[in-house]
Structures are given as structure tokens and as C-alpha cells.
N, C-alpha and C positions, 0 to 999 in steps of 0.2 A: 775676456781677453786671455790670450795664451801666455804661458811662461816657458822660457827655454834656457837651459843650462848647456854651455858648450865648454867641455874640458875644464870645469871649475875646480880649483885647488884652494884650500885654506890651510895655512900654516900658522902655528903659534910658536915662535922660536924654532926649535928643531923638531917639534912635534907636528905631524900632519893630521889634521882633524877630518879633512875632506880631500880625497885623492883622485883628481881627474874625473869628476862626475859629469855625465851628459844625459839629459832627458828633456822631454817636452810634455807640458801639461796643456792639453787642448782646452780652448775656451768652452765654458759651460759644463766642465766636468769636475768631479771631486777625486783628487789623487792623494793617496796617503803615503807618507814616508814612514816606513815601519822598520823597527830593528831594536836590538838590545841597547842598554845604556852604554854611551860612549861610542856609538857606531857612526855618529856624524849627522844624524837626522835633524836635530834641533839647530846645529850650526848652519845646515843647508837652508832651513826655514828662515833663520835670521838673516842670511844672505839675500833671500828673496825680499825680505822686509827692508833691507838697507841698514839694519842694525849692526851688521858685520860686513865688511868689504872683503872680496876674494883676493887671494894672493896672485892667482893666475886665472885665466879663462874669461868668458863673457857671460853676462846675464841679460836676457831680453824679455821685456814685457810688452805684449801686443806688437812685437816686431821692433820695438825701440830699445836701443842699447842703454841699460840703466846701471851698468857695472859699477861705475864710480859715483853714482848719484846717492845723496843722503836719503834717509827714510822719509823726510818731509817732501822730497822731490819725486817720490814714487806714489802711484795711485793704488796703494794697498792699505789694508787694515788688519790688525792682528787681535785675536782673542787669546789672552794669556791664561796659563794654567791657574794662576792665583786670582783671576777675574779682575784684579786691580781696580776695584770700585772705591770711590772716595767715601769714607764712612760719615763725613760731616755733611754730605750732600744728599738730597732726595733722589729717588729713582729718576725723575724727570731731569733733574740737574746733571746727574751722571751721564745720561744719554745725550744731553745738550752740549756736554763739555767740548767735544771735538769740533762741533759745528760753531760754537761761540769763538773757539780759538782760531778758526779759519776765517772769522770776520762776519759771520751771519748775524743779522739782527735778532734780538731776543725773541720776538714773537714768531718769526719765521722758523727759528731753531726749535722753539717749543712745539710748533705744529708738526715739524718733521720728526721730532722725538716721540710725540704721541703716536704718529703713524708707525714708527719703528717698534714701539712697545705693542701696538696692536698686532703687527706681523708675527711677533713671538708669543702672543697670547697673554700679554700683561697689561691690557687696557684696564684702567681703574686702579693701577698700582703707582701712579705718578708721584703721589705725595709721601709714599712710605720711605723709610730709611733702609739702607742695605741690611742693617742688623735685624730688621723685622721680616726679612725674606728667608726662605729655605735655600739650601745650596743650589737646587735646580733653578729656582727663581733668580738667584744672583747670576747664574750662568746665562740665563736668557737676557738679563739686563746687559751683560757684557757683549752678547751677540748683537743686541739692538743698537748699542753704542757704536759698534763697528759697522753695522748695516746702514745707518743713517748717513754715513759719509759717502755712500754709494761708490765703494772702491771697485777698481777693475779686478782685483784679486783679494779674496778673503782668506786669512791664514789662521789656523787653529793650532796652538801649541799644548798638547796633552790636555784638552779642555775638560775631560771627564774624570781625571784621576782623583779628584777630591770628593767624588760622589759614591754613594753605596751602590751595590750591584743592580738593584731594581731601577734606581734613578738613572744610572749609566745607560741601561737599556732604553729607557724612555727618552732620554736626551739625545742619544745617537739617532733614534728614529726621527725625532723632531728636527735635528740638524740636517739629516738627509732629505726630509720632506721639504724643508725650507730651501735648501740648495737647488733641488729640482724644480720647485715651484717658481723661484725667482731666476733660474738659469744662471746661477753664480759660478764663477771659476774659483774653486777652493783647493788649497793645499793644506793637508791635515797631518799632524804628527801624533803618533801614538806608539807605545810598545806592546799594546794589547792586540793580539792576532784576531780575536773574534770581533772586536770593535772595528778593526780595519776592514775585515771581510764584510761586515754589516753595512758600512757607509760608503764604500769606495766603488768608483767605476774602474779604477786601476790602482795597483799597489806597487810601490817601489821599495823593495827590501834592501836595506843597507847593512853592511858588516865591515867593521874596521875601516870606515871612511870611504868605502867603495860600494857600488851597486852590485848586489849579489844576483838579483834577478828582478824583472819587472813584468807585470801582466795583470790580467783580470784575477779576481779572487779564486775562481774555480781552477784556472790554469796553475796558479801557484800552489794551491792545496793538492791538486790531483797530479800535477806534473812538475814537481820540484826538480831543479836542474843540478843541485848540489847536495851533498850530505848535510851541510849546515841548514839549508832551506827545508829539507825533509824533517829535521829535528825542530826547527823553529816554527814552521807553519803547522801548529797543532801537534798533538802527541804522535809519536811513531816509534816502532821497534826496529832498530837496526839489526840486520842479519846478513850473513853470507848465503847466497842461494846459487843453485845450479840452473843454468839457462840452456834450453834446447829449442831450436826453431822448429815450428810445426808447419808454418805457412809464411808467405811474404809479410803478412800483417799480424802474425800471432806466434807467441812463444809459450813454452811450458816453463814454469818456475817451480823448483823443488826446494823445500826447506825440510831437511830431515826426511821423514816419511810422508809429509804433506806435499801435494802437488796441485798446482792451479794453472789454468790457461788464461793469459792476459793479452790484450792488444799491444803490439810493439812492432816497429819496423826497422829499428836501428841496432839492437843489441846482438852481439855475436855470441855464439855458443861458448859455454864455459862458466867460470865463476864470476859473480857480480855482487855488488852491494845492493841489498834490497831493503826498502822501508815498508813496514806493515802497520797500517793504521789500527788502533785498538778496536774501533767499531767494525773492522773487517774480520775480526776473529770470532768464531762461534765456538762455544765451550759446551761440551756434553759429557755426561758421566761415561767413564770407560766401561767396556771396550767400545771403540768406535769402528765404523766401516773402513774398508781399505782406502788409502789416500789421506787418512787423518794422521795427526802427529800426537803420539802419547805424551802425557805430561802429568804433573802433580801440582795442585793448588798450594802456593806458598803463603799467600795472603789473600783475604777476602774482606771487602769493605762495602757496607750498605750505605748508599748516598740518597736514599729516598726514591728518586726516579730510575736509578739503575744500580747495578753492582759493579765493583771494580775488582779485578783479579790479577794477581801476579802468579804466573805459571812457569814452573821449571820444566824445560823440554831439552831435547838433544840439540835444538837449534838456538838455545840460550833461554834466558828468562824473558817471557813475553808479558806485556801489560795489555789487558783486555777489558772492555766495557761490555756489559750485558744488560738489556732492558728487563729481563725476566727476574723480578725481585721476589716473586711469590714462592719460588723454590730455589733458594740460594745454595750454592755449593760451599762446603766448609773447607777450611785449611786442612791440607793432608789428603784431600780426596783425589783419586786417580781420574783423569779426564782425557777426552779426545778432542784435539783442536783441529778445526777446519778453517779455510780461508775463503773470503769473498774476493772476486777479481778486482772490483772497483777500488779496494783499499790496499792492493799490493803494487808497489811502485819500484821499478828498477831505477836506481839513482846513478846519473852520469858522474864520473869522477872529474 
């Protein structure tokens, strides 16, 4: 079932948490609301759930206006950040809880709960207590409890923030696989850019209560529309570059002595703000060939799979990542910086 916001506003007194937001979540897709703390993403999710009512605008689910309906009148389920499991109930009882509250008979609720636990890989865990489960297993119980209600829309509020890095990666893969296998409509909230890119069909980036940009993960990462988005969607180095058109679909971007050709159809000749991704920077010992930017290593950090460098150049201090860890460059080394076209982005103002 689809979800649609039409010019939705939420105010708390004189403060505006969500300011005129409009978007559509197509049926059977996973859309992530992404942004920093205080951007309005959780308030937006809670308005879908009916836990918060909008001050203005309309909310539709499956084409039905639910703007002023309570949470119990909407066909949605939410998986909370804290999981909200009852510690005195078994796993099966936790998953049955919503079904029993809705009036289902005990035996029928238990059958559906067992099926829900099977869907999330927890068959055989029915009699355990939440305290006997790992964080990832508790998360699966919370997902099963939401799934058995067969909601039109499933909502996730920062579901992985309490897990360690390896378990977060595993759980986001499981959530995505489950969503695709069951054809669920999911709205997912996170502040983690990598998590959003890994699970989403589409991402809505919010900033200060408004939508900054929305689109597919690749579009947002490779074609950010604003300086905020270029900074927020992964690491980037802001710089002022000189733009010169070479063809209708190609321009030259010059940063100091470094020059690179990239695809572009809209930017006029002259100065422009440029974002350079760390992975687009190649660092070699000086002297480099023509078209490279001289620099000096200010900091060098070994991170196991790659090196991280801070490089002082005439175009500013650049942050770069390098997969070659066998021959690291030391702080103070003179280097030549070159750029790859795919990670050089002209940012619209």
C-alpha cells in the first residue's frame, strides 16, 4: 500500500518540526527518511503511524485520507529503536501480544506467531525470554511482532542503532531480504548514510524540517543537489574550482594545477563549488606528471583495509583514502594528487 504526504506541517508551539513536506512511498518499496538529529525524520515517521497528528496538510495510505485518524485506526505497524519487548513474556507471548489485543483466539494467535518467528529465522525460540536473546535476535522478535499483524505499511525507527557494526550489517541485509521477499511497503528512519544506501529503493534526505533531496542511493551520492547533501552523503572535500566547457555534455574542472574532465550539461564557465570524494583522489610520491596537484601529507592513518591521508594543497586540505597499505606515505612527504572523474561533483547552489 502506498503512503503519500501532501504539504504536511507539524508545529510544536512556535517551533516547526516538519515544514511543508510532500512525498510518495510507492507500494512494495522501501523508502528511507535520512538526516541528522533534529531534521524532522522521526516526527514524519510518527505522523505516518498516527502517533503524532499534523498541524497542516494531508496524509494518505493506500489512497485513503488518514490525516486525523488515531494509530489504532491505521493499518500500520512500527518497529521501535528500543525493540519494546516485554521482559516478563516469552518470545511467543511477545509476538502474540498485538494479535491477542486485536481479539484473536489464543491458538490462532500462537500459530500466526510461530509462522512470524519462522519468517525471521527464530523457529525454536518460542519459549525463551527476551533476556536470553542477543541484540540481533531481540530485533528479529520485534520485527516478527510487527509482521504478524499483516500491516499495509511497516515502519522502522532507527532499528539498528543499538547493535554493533557487524550485527548492523547482517540485520540490514535481513530486513532488506524480508521486505523484498514479502513485497512489503516499508518506511525506514536512520541517520546512517551507509545503512540507508544498503537497504533503500529510494532515500528522502531531510534537513531542518524540509526535504533536501530525494532519489535513489546512487543519484544522491553521485549527484547531490546542494552543498549540504554533498557533505552529508558520505565524505567529501569542498573546494572552489574553475569550470570550462569542452562540449555540450562535458566540462573541464580545474583545482589548482589538477584538471579533470567530467560529464556535465548545465554548469556555466567560471568559478563553482566542487565536492571531491576521498576515494576519487589518487596520491603518489612527488614529483607527479603534468595535471596533478602538488601537496604535502599532514596526517597519515592506517585503518587495516586502507590508509587515510590529510593533504595540504593549494586548493585546500584534502581528505583521501587509499587502498595501498603495503607502502604507506608518511606525514611530511611531498605528494602529487590526481583526481578520478566519477568522484568530482559540481554542486548546485
